[in-house]
C-alpha positions, -999 to +999 in steps of 0.1 A: -413-527-246-380-546-246-377-578-265-350-602-255-340-638-255-320-653-227-287-668-238-270-677-205-283-677-170-270-692-138-294-716-120-318-696-099-302-663-110-308-636-135-295-639-170-259-629-176-263-626-213-292-622-237-302-609-271-318-574-272-344-569-298-358-534-291-346-500-282-365-473-263-366-449-292-396-449-315-374-436-344-353-468-345-359-505-350-336-534-342-331-555-373-306-580-358-305-585-321-277-571-300-258-592-275-261-578-240-240-589-211-247-581-174-221-577-147-218-560-114-192-535-103-190-515-071-227-522-063-238-511-098-252-532-126-236-529-160-254-538-192-228-540-220-232-543-258-197-555-265-200-554-303-208-517-301-185-509-272-214-493-254-228-498-219-253-485-194-252-487-156-277-485-128-286-497-093-305-527-109-305-546-142-336-528-155-321-493-151-288-504-166-306-518-196-326-486-201-293-466-200-278-490-225-308-486-249-305-448-247-267-451-253-272-472-284-298-448-298-275-418-292-246-437-308-267-444-339-277-408-344-242-394-336-224-417-360-251-413-387-247-375-386-208-377-387-203-406-412-180-386-435-157-376-406-153-410-389-120-427-383-115-463-391-125-476-356-157-456-356-164-466-392-164-502-380-188-494-352-211-475-376-210-505-399-221-528-371-248-505-356-262-496-390-265-533-399-283-541-367-304-509-362-323-489-387-342-456-387-380-460-391-397-438-417 
């Protein structure tokens, strides 16, 4: 289940920004919500987590969000496994993602 809080929405329209509080990976838990922004490009919806420089896309907002959730989980596990080899930019991303997301168990 996805947990979110709407931050901005246009009247009568879907939210353009919200706080994501869950990922679709039972191994991970969100400790601090992630800001997600929606946009459209070339008929596709884009769900972006700007603080992690990650995004997901799809034909609708739901599918774009699912892709983003998978991307964030993949990012967490990839950076966790390669911590000792990360350059400064990726160390900054790891610092953010590991502060906001944690492994369960």
